C-alpha positions as CSV (number, residue, x, y, z in Angstrom):
1,M,90.4,98.6,115.3
2,F,91.5,101.2,112.8
3,E,93.6,103.1,116.1
4,L,94.4,107.1,116.3
5,V,97.8,106.4,115.3
6,N,96.5,105.4,112.1
7,L,94.0,108.0,111.5
8,A,97.2,110.4,111.8
9,M,98.8,108.9,109.1
10,V,95.5,108.3,106.7
11,L,95.8,112.9,108.0
12,A,99.5,113.1,106.8
13,A,99.5,110.5,103.8
14,Y,96.5,113.0,102.6
15,L,98.8,116.1,103.3
16,I,101.7,114.7,101.6
17,G,99.4,113.7,98.0
18,S,98.5,117.0,98.1
19,V,101.9,118.9,97.9
20,P,101.5,120.3,94.1
21,S,104.9,119.9,91.9
22,S,103.4,120.6,88.9
23,V,102.0,123.9,90.2
24,W,104.9,125.0,92.1
25,I,107.5,124.3,89.7
26,G,105.5,126.1,87.0
27,K,105.1,129.0,88.9
28,I,108.6,129.1,90.5
29,F,110.9,128.0,87.1
30,F,108.3,129.3,84.4
31,N,105.4,131.8,85.5
32,I,103.4,129.3,84.6
33,D,100.3,127.8,86.3
34,V,99.9,124.6,83.8
35,R,96.1,124.3,85.3
36,M,95.5,127.1,82.8
37,H,96.6,125.5,79.8
38,G,96.4,121.9,78.3
39,S,93.9,119.4,80.3
40,G,93.6,122.1,82.6
41,N,95.0,118.7,84.7
42,A,97.9,119.4,87.4
43,G,99.7,116.1,86.7
44,A,102.3,114.6,85.0
45,T,100.9,114.6,81.4
46,N,99.5,117.9,81.7
47,T,103.2,119.3,82.5
48,F,104.6,117.1,80.1
49,R,102.4,118.9,76.8
50,V,103.5,122.8,79.0
51,L,106.0,122.8,80.1
52,G,108.4,119.7,78.4
53,T,109.7,117.0,79.2
54,K,112.4,117.3,81.7
55,P,109.9,119.0,84.1
56,G,107.8,116.8,83.2
57,V,109.9,114.3,84.7
58,V,110.8,115.7,88.0
59,V,107.3,116.1,88.1
60,F,106.6,112.6,87.3
61,L,109.2,111.6,90.5
62,I,108.2,113.5,93.2
63,D,104.6,112.3,91.9
64,L,105.6,108.8,92.5
65,M,107.6,109.9,96.0
66,K,104.3,111.2,96.9
67,G,102.7,107.5,96.8
68,Y,105.8,105.2,98.3
69,L,106.3,107.5,101.0
70,A,102.6,107.8,102.2
71,A,102.0,104.0,101.6
72,R,105.9,103.5,104.1
73,L,104.5,105.1,106.5
74,A,102.7,102.5,107.9
75,Y,105.8,101.0,109.0
76,L,106.1,104.1,111.8
77,N,104.0,102.3,114.1
78,P,105.0,99.0,115.1
79,S,102.0,97.1,116.1
80,L,101.3,97.1,112.0
81,V,104.7,96.1,111.0
82,Q,104.0,93.1,113.4
83,A,100.6,92.4,112.5
84,A,99.6,89.9,109.8
85,P,100.8,90.5,106.3
86,E,97.2,91.9,104.7
87,Y,96.4,94.1,108.1
88,L,99.7,95.5,106.9
89,I,98.9,95.7,103.0
90,T,95.2,97.2,104.1
91,V,96.8,99.5,105.9
92,Q,99.4,101.5,103.0
93,L,96.3,100.5,100.9
94,I,94.4,103.3,102.4
95,L,96.7,105.4,103.2
96,G,98.2,105.2,99.2
97,I,94.6,106.1,97.6
98,A,94.0,109.3,101.3
99,A,97.6,110.8,98.4
100,I,96.1,110.5,95.5
101,L,93.1,111.9,97.1
102,G,95.6,114.3,97.6
103,H,96.7,115.0,94.5
104,I,93.8,114.7,93.2
105,F,92.2,117.2,95.6
106,P,95.4,118.8,97.2
107,L,95.2,121.6,100.1
108,Y,97.5,123.4,99.3
109,A,96.2,124.7,95.5
110,G,92.8,124.9,96.3
111,F,91.7,121.2,95.5
112,R,92.5,122.0,91.9
113,G,95.0,118.8,90.9
114,G,95.4,116.1,89.2
115,K,94.6,112.4,88.1
116,G,97.0,110.8,90.5
117,V,98.6,108.3,88.2
118,A,101.8,108.8,89.2
119,T,101.2,109.1,92.8
120,L,99.2,105.6,91.8
121,F,102.5,103.8,91.4
122,G,104.9,105.1,93.9
123,A,101.8,103.6,96.4
124,I,101.7,100.4,94.3
125,L,105.4,100.5,93.6
126,A,105.6,100.5,98.0
127,I,103.3,97.7,98.3
128,S,103.8,95.6,95.7
129,F,107.0,95.6,93.9
130,F,108.3,93.2,91.2
131,P,104.9,93.5,90.2
132,T,105.1,97.5,89.7
133,L,108.3,97.5,88.4
134,I,106.5,95.3,85.3
135,M,103.9,97.1,85.1
136,A,106.7,100.1,84.7
137,G,108.3,98.7,81.9
138,I,105.1,98.1,79.8
139,F,104.3,101.5,80.4
140,F,107.4,102.9,79.2
141,A,107.9,99.8,76.1
142,T,103.8,101.1,75.6
143,L,105.5,105.2,75.5
144,F,108.4,104.7,73.4
145,G,106.3,102.7,70.7
146,T,103.1,105.3,70.7
147,R,104.4,108.0,73.0
148,Y,101.4,108.4,74.0
149,V,101.8,109.4,77.8
150,S,97.8,108.9,78.7
151,L,97.5,105.0,76.3
152,S,101.2,104.1,78.1
153,S,99.3,105.1,82.2
154,I,95.9,103.1,80.9
155,I,97.6,100.1,79.2
156,A,99.3,99.8,82.6
157,G,96.9,100.1,84.6
158,I,95.2,97.2,83.0
159,S,98.2,95.6,83.3
160,F,98.4,95.1,87.5
161,P,95.5,93.2,88.5
162,L,96.5,90.8,85.2
163,L,100.0,90.5,87.4
164,I,98.6,90.5,90.1
165,I,96.3,87.7,90.2
166,L,97.2,85.2,87.5
167,V,101.1,85.6,88.0
168,F,101.8,86.3,90.7
169,D,99.0,84.8,92.2
170,S,98.1,87.0,95.2
171,S,96.1,85.9,97.8
172,T,95.6,89.5,99.9
173,Q,92.2,90.0,99.4
174,S,92.4,94.0,99.3
175,L,95.2,94.1,97.2
176,I,93.1,92.1,95.1
177,I,90.6,94.2,94.8
178,F,92.1,97.4,94.8
179,S,94.1,96.2,91.4
180,V,91.2,95.3,89.5
181,M,89.8,99.6,90.9
182,I,93.4,100.5,89.0
183,P,92.2,100.5,85.1
184,I,88.5,101.8,86.2
185,L,89.6,104.7,87.6
186,I,92.4,105.1,84.7
187,I,90.1,104.6,82.6
188,I,87.4,107.1,84.6
189,T,89.6,109.6,85.1
190,H,91.1,110.0,81.3
191,Q,87.8,110.0,79.2
192,K,88.7,112.8,77.9
193,N,92.1,111.7,76.8
194,I,90.6,108.8,74.8
195,G,88.3,110.5,73.3
196,R,91.6,112.7,71.7
197,L,93.2,109.2,70.9
198,L,89.9,108.3,68.4
199,R,89.9,111.6,67.2
200,N,94.1,110.9,66.5
201,E,94.2,114.5,67.9
202,E,96.7,113.8,71.9
203,S,99.9,114.9,72.1
204,K,103.0,112.7,71.6
205,A,105.7,112.6,73.5
206,D,109.0,113.9,71.4
207,L,111.5,111.6,73.2
208,S,114.1,112.2,70.8
209,K,114.4,115.9,71.4
210,F,112.5,116.3,75.3
211,N,109.5,118.1,74.9
212,L,106.3,118.1,73.8
213,H,104.8,118.6,70.3
214,S,100.7,119.0,69.4
215,S,99.6,119.6,66.1
216,R,96.7,122.0,67.9
217,N,96.7,124.1,71.7
218,R,95.1,122.1,74.4
């Protein structure tokens, strides 16, 4: 049975995920609400686009830690630590999903958040460390090769279930199902980015100058 303490952890995970790092950093340091510019999303990608690479990196790391810490909440429950590994992973996945929902629908920012990619990355890093590291390598290799943050997120997301199922041969059903859902969700939430990529209108990250440039203001 899903214990009351686990339900409390789900709520805590949602509240952690609700921390709107891009909104707060934009307003405090730049007097800008990133949701009023660029793509209108309160996430790392739009922070890169609107505020620049350095604030974008800070937001990415904070959003990543939201997912990581949320998934690690499971270890605060001794009964979960002693339970079967598959049950522990399943609870961690639920906590990660709660954090992602908090990022997408943040309580502290009028329920207008981002796409949750960085928070998702942090959650699966806490749950499946080595596959996630490889996925991160794929993300950064794609980013440095193309300078498209959105394309890098999509390709990295597609790689994750392949790593879980084919490379690491996981037998945890909940993790396998979740890994397959990742690229589907990323593609759904990046439909506008995919459209801009196809039209060659997507913003590129200028990694050498630590800012973003784009041919038009979006």
